C-alpha positions in Angstrom: 0.8 152.5 206.6 1.0 149.1 208.2 3.3 148.2 211.1 5.5 146.0 208.8 6.0 148.9 206.4 6.8 151.3 209.3 9.4 148.8 210.6 11.0 148.8 207.2 11.2 152.6 207.0 12.7 152.7 210.5 15.4 150.3 209.5 16.3 152.5 206.5 16.5 155.5 208.8 18.8 153.6 211.1 21.1 152.5 208.3 21.6 156.0 207.0 22.1 157.4 210.5 24.9 154.8 211.0 26.4 155.7 207.7 26.3 159.5 208.5 27.6 158.8 212.0 30.6 156.9 210.5 31.7 160.0 208.5 31.1 162.3 211.5 33.4 160.1 213.7 35.9 160.2 210.9 35.6 164.0 210.9 36.1 164.1 214.7 39.4 162.1 214.3 40.6 164.3 211.5 40.0 167.5 213.4 41.7 166.0 216.5 44.7 165.0 214.3 44.8 168.6 213.1 44.8 169.8 216.7 41.4 171.5 216.4 40.1 170.0 219.7 36.9 172.1 220.0 35.7 171.2 216.5 36.7 167.5 217.2 34.5 167.5 220.3 31.6 169.0 218.3 32.0 166.3 215.6 32.2 163.6 218.2 29.0 164.8 220.0 27.1 165.1 216.8 28.4 161.7 215.7 27.2 159.9 218.8 23.9 161.8 218.7 23.2 160.7 215.2 24.3 157.1 216.1 21.8 157.1 219.1 19.0 158.4 216.8 19.8 155.5 214.4 19.8 153.0 217.3 16.4 154.3 218.5 15.0 154.0 214.9 16.3 150.4 214.7 14.9 149.6 218.1 11.6 151.0 216.7 11.9 148.6 213.8 12.6 145.7 216.2 9.5 146.5 218.4 7.1 147.2 215.5 8.1 144.0 213.7 7.7 142.1 217.0 4.2 143.5 217.5 3.3 142.7 213.9 4.6 139.1 213.9 3.6 138.3 217.5 7.0 137.0 218.3 10.6 138.3 218.7 12.1 139.1 215.3 15.0 136.7 215.7 13.7 133.6 214.0 15.4 133.7 210.5 18.6 135.0 209.0 17.2 138.5 208.1 15.7 139.0 211.6 18.6 137.6 213.6 21.4 139.3 211.6 19.6 142.6 211.7 19.2 142.3 215.5 22.9 141.4 215.7 23.8 144.6 214.0 21.6 146.5 216.3 23.2 145.0 219.4 26.7 145.8 218.1 25.5 149.5 217.9 24.1 149.3 221.4 27.4 147.8 222.7 29.4 150.5 220.9 27.2 153.3 222.4 27.8 151.9 226.0 31.5 151.5 225.5 31.8 155.0 223.8 30.3 156.7 226.9 32.7 154.8 229.1 35.9 155.6 227.1 35.0 158.5 224.7 37.1 157.1 221.8 35.9 158.2 218.4 38.1 155.7 216.6 35.8 152.9 217.9 33.0 154.5 215.9 34.9 154.6 212.7 35.3 150.8 212.8 32.3 149.6 214.8 29.7 151.5 212.7 30.9 150.2 209.3 30.9 146.6 210.7 27.3 147.0 211.8 26.4 148.5 208.5 28.0 145.5 206.7 26.1 143.1 208.9 22.7 144.9 208.3 23.4 145.1 204.6 24.2 141.4 204.7 20.9 140.8 206.5 18.9 142.8 203.9 19.9 140.3 201.2 17.8 137.6 202.8 14.0 137.3 202.4 12.2 139.8 204.7 8.8 138.2 204.5 7.0 137.3 207.7 6.3 133.5 207.8 4.7 131.3 210.5 7.1 129.8 213.0 8.0 126.2 212.8 7.1 124.3 216.0 10.6 124.2 217.4 10.7 128.1 217.4 7.4 128.5 219.3 9.0 129.0 222.7 9.9 132.0 224.9 13.2 130.2 225.6 14.1 130.8 221.9 13.7 134.6 222.4 15.7 134.5 225.7 18.4 132.3 224.1 18.9 134.1 220.9 18.8 137.7 222.2 21.2 136.9 225.1 23.6 135.1 222.8 23.5 137.9 220.3 24.2 140.5 222.9 27.2 138.5 224.1 28.4 138.2 220.5 28.0 141.9 219.9 30.2 142.8 222.9 32.8 140.3 221.6 32.5 142.3 218.4 33.4 145.5 220.2 36.5 143.7 221.6 37.4 142.8 218.1 37.0 146.5 217.0 39.4 147.6 219.7 41.8 144.8 218.8 41.6 145.7 215.1 42.3 149.4 215.9 45.3 148.3 218.0 46.7 146.2 215.1 46.1 149.0 212.5 48.2 151.3 214.7 51.0 148.9 215.6 51.4 146.7 212.6 53.8 148.1 209.9 51.9 147.5 206.6 54.9 148.6 204.6 56.9 145.6 205.7 56.4 142.1 204.4 55.6 140.1 207.4 53.1 137.6 208.7 51.3 140.3 210.7 50.8 142.6 207.7 49.7 139.6 205.6 47.1 138.5 208.1 45.9 142.0 208.9 45.2 142.6 205.2 43.5 139.2 205.1 41.1 140.4 207.8 40.3 143.5 205.7 39.8 141.1 202.7 37.2 139.2 204.7 35.3 142.4 205.3 35.3 143.1 201.6 33.8 139.6 201.0 30.6 140.8 202.8 30.4 143.6 200.3 30.8 140.9 197.7 27.8 139.1 199.0 25.7 142.2 198.8 26.9 142.9 195.3 26.3 139.4 194.1 22.8 139.3 195.5 21.8 142.7 194.0 23.3 141.8 190.6 21.4 138.5 190.3 18.2 140.1 191.7 18.4 142.8 189.0 18.9 140.0 186.4 15.7 138.4 187.9 17.6 135.0 188.1 15.6 132.1 189.5 15.9 128.3 189.1 14.0 125.6 190.8 15.2 122.0 191.6 13.9 119.0 193.3 16.3 117.1 195.5 16.5 114.4 198.2 17.1 115.9 201.7 18.8 114.4 204.8 15.6 112.7 205.7 15.4 111.0 202.3 12.4 113.1 201.4 11.9 114.9 198.1 12.0 118.7 198.6 12.2 121.8 196.4 14.9 124.4 196.4 15.0 127.7 194.6 18.3 129.2 193.5 18.6 133.0 193.2 22.1 132.7 191.8 23.4 130.4 189.0 23.9 127.0 190.6 27.6 126.1 190.9 26.7 123.2 193.2 23.7 121.0 192.9 21.6 119.5 195.7 21.6 115.8 196.5 20.1 113.8 193.5 18.7 117.0 192.1 16.2 117.3 189.2 15.9 120.5 187.2 12.4 122.1 187.2 13.3 125.3 185.4 14.3 125.3 181.7 17.1 127.3 180.1 19.1 127.6 183.3 22.7 126.8 184.2 23.3 123.1 185.1 25.1 122.7 188.4 28.8 121.9 188.0 29.0 119.5 191.0 26.4 117.5 192.9 26.8 117.5 196.7 25.5 115.2 199.4 22.4 116.1 201.4 24.5 117.1 204.4 25.7 120.2 202.5 23.2 122.9 201.5 24.4 123.3 197.9 22.2 126.3 197.3 23.7 128.3 200.1 27.2 127.1 199.4 26.7 128.5 195.8 25.8 131.8 197.4 29.0 131.7 199.5 31.1 131.0 196.4 29.5 133.7 194.3 30.1 136.1 197.2 33.7 135.2 197.4 34.1 135.7 193.6 32.4 139.1 193.7 34.3 140.1 196.8 37.6 139.1 195.3 36.9 141.2 192.2 35.9 144.2 194.4 39.1 143.8 196.5 41.3 143.7 193.4 39.6 146.8 192.0 40.1 148.7 195.3 43.8 147.7 195.2 44.2 148.8 191.6 42.3 152.1 192.0 44.0 153.2 195.3 47.3 151.4 194.7 47.7 150.4 198.3 46.5 147.8 200.8 43.1 148.3 202.3 44.5 148.3 205.9 46.8 151.3 205.1 43.7 153.3 204.2 42.5 153.1 207.8 45.8 153.6 209.5 45.7 157.5 209.4 42.5 157.4 211.4 44.1 155.5 214.3 47.6 157.0 214.4 46.8 159.0 217.6 44.9 156.3 219.4 46.2 155.2 222.8 47.3 151.6 222.3 47.2 150.8 226.0 43.6 152.0 226.2 42.6 149.8 223.1 44.2 146.8 224.9 42.2 147.5 228.0 38.9 147.9 226.0 39.6 144.7 224.1 40.2 142.8 227.4 37.4 144.3 229.5 34.7 143.8 226.8 35.6 140.1 226.7 35.2 140.0 230.5 31.7 141.4 230.1 30.7 139.4 227.1 31.9 136.0 228.2 29.3 135.3 231.0 26.5 136.8 228.9 27.5 134.5 226.0 27.7 131.6 228.3 24.2 132.1 229.5 22.7 132.8 226.1 24.6 130.4 223.8 25.0 127.5 226.1 22.7 127.4 229.2 19.6 129.1 227.7 20.2 127.2 224.5 20.2 123.9 226.2 17.0 124.7 228.0 15.4 125.6 224.7 16.8 122.4 223.1 15.2 120.4 225.8 11.9 122.1 225.2 12.1 121.8 221.4 13.7 118.5 220.8 13.7 116.6 224.1 17.5 116.7 224.7 19.9 119.3 226.1 22.7 118.6 223.6 22.8 117.0 220.2 26.1 118.0 218.4 24.2 119.9 215.8 26.7 122.0 213.8 25.4 125.3 215.3 25.7 123.8 218.8 29.3 122.7 218.1 30.4 126.1 216.9 28.8 127.8 219.8 30.9 125.5 222.0 34.0 126.2 219.9 33.4 129.9 220.4 33.0 129.5 224.1 36.1 127.4 224.4 38.1 130.0 222.4 37.2 132.9 224.6 37.7 130.7 227.7 41.2 130.0 226.4 41.6 133.8 225.7 40.8 134.7 229.3 43.1 131.9 230.6 46.1 133.2 228.5 45.4 136.8 229.5 45.1 136.1 233.2 47.7 133.4 233.8 50.2 133.9 231.0 50.1 137.7 230.8 49.2 137.9 227.1 48.7 141.5 226.2 49.1 143.9 223.3 49.3 142.3 219.9 48.5 138.9 221.3 45.3 140.1 222.8 44.4 142.1 219.7 44.9 139.1 217.4 42.8 136.8 219.7 39.9 139.2 219.8 39.9 139.5 216.0 40.2 135.7 215.5 37.4 135.2 218.0 35.0 137.5 216.1 35.9 135.8 212.8 34.9 132.5 214.5 31.5 134.2 215.3 31.2 135.4 211.7 32.1 131.9 210.4 29.3 130.6 212.5 26.9 133.2 211.2 27.8 132.8 207.5 29.2 129.4 206.7 27.6 127.2 209.4 24.2 128.8 208.8 24.4 128.9 205.0 26.3 125.7 204.1 25.9 123.0 206.7 22.5 121.4 207.0 21.3 120.9 210.6 18.5 121.6 213.1 19.2 125.3 212.8 18.8 125.3 209.0 15.5 127.2 209.3 17.7 130.2 210.1 
């Protein structure tokens, strides 16, 4: 068995451990709600043990892939997104041992599972690094930024739990609408997985030539029916769907097509969930958090941002600028990815200002942590997949 095969098996082990751990954390909460404290403790200990086993397996995947490729496995969408999911698990484990709250696992583990499932839809092949990626500063920059983002993710988990407990989903209000919208966005990730699997099973593939941002002729392969066409595209595959709209070179039409199909599939899945269970998605999670301490969730949401902010500052801004200087000869270039890193940093800086000077707590803090993580996910999904830039290799 080769190292790359071993790394793949280890990732599968991690995925199923996280899935099993989610159910165990749910069991711990159910037993606690039923006042069976001793059984709840047993479920909780078993859940965190299984989660740690999964993390060790995924760390093994990370190390074996690193050894096989000769560089840190963070250089494309599959590698980075998988590592991001791993760091969310690591952040959760640390926070769990600090606060011992099983409800965090019921939300954090599914988010990590969705992110890893999302990653698995991208090509997993090992390919040579482009020149701009052949730097140790890339490894330092990406890993540090991902760790910071993962801790922000745990703050969003605590914020989401706070909202699930304190927002009345039976009333028609802005809060209930937006909380359900957050749950809808989670379902859209499932839609991406469903769309990718569906068209892979159909063995769909269509190739096109197009003119890129440098006015050079390039080739693009669509794995989903092309809703949007690349700039000045020419069809190379017969008997395939003709793109409905041609887009300028600045927009990656192939990846935008993927996003739109994901939204369509996700919307259908969301509607099916609503029809089958006859209630809002958010209300399905509320029984799991009814005994959660809201003050503690507020504290976790705030303190995790305090920890994540300096780490993210180092990774996404300072180390990123050093790498940019090494790779492209300038510290800052207003590339879309750079802009959104700055937007994320400014958002969390504003969050800390409002918390420390204006006394924003409770629901305000919870909403800000959730919005902040949605900004991170927007950067991961939309900016990476749709907008062409120097980071388009990812």
